[in-house]
N, C-alpha and C positions, 0 to 999 in steps of 0.2 A: 329586276323586277319578281324572284323572290321573297327577296329584302324588303321590298314596299311591299307587297302581299301584306307580309306578319306585320310591321310599322301598321302599320290601317289597322289592323287586326285587335292586333295589342292596344291599342291606342280606344277602340272602339271599347276596350273589356273594358281597359280604368274608365273610359266615361260613364259604361254601363252600369260598373260596378261605383260610384261617386252618384251616380241618381236612387240606385240602388238603398245609399247608406241614405242620403236623405225623406226620401221616401219617409224612411222606415221610421227615422226620428221627426218627424215629422205624424207619421198618424201615431208611436209611439206617447208624443206631447200633445195632442189631440183628435182623439179618434173621429169624431164627430167629420175629419175632413177625408176619412176617404170612404170611398163611396163603390159600389164595382168597378165602372169606367175604370178609374184611378187602381184600383187590384186586379184588374185585366191585363192591364198595360205592367203593373211591376210581376207579374207572375209568365206575361213575354221575357221579360224584363233577366229575369231569372232562371228560362232556359236556355238564354241568348247568350250567361252570363259564362252554364256549366256545357255545352255546348265551346265556348273557344274553350276554357279552363283543360274546357280535357282535349280539346287538338292541342296541345301547352304543355301539358302535362302537370298544367297548375291542380295542385290538389286543394279542394274548396274545405 
């Protein structure tokens, strides 16, 4: 049960990092893609990434 929970959260972390990398690359190449909504979503992703990273002792 604990293993499944950890596996789920680590999978979520990897997915969030991938999404964040895609967003940052897209905005770097085409800044007009950044909207207030997409930025707010990215900030939420970054907060969750920080939360999960801290939980598992992964340094950013």
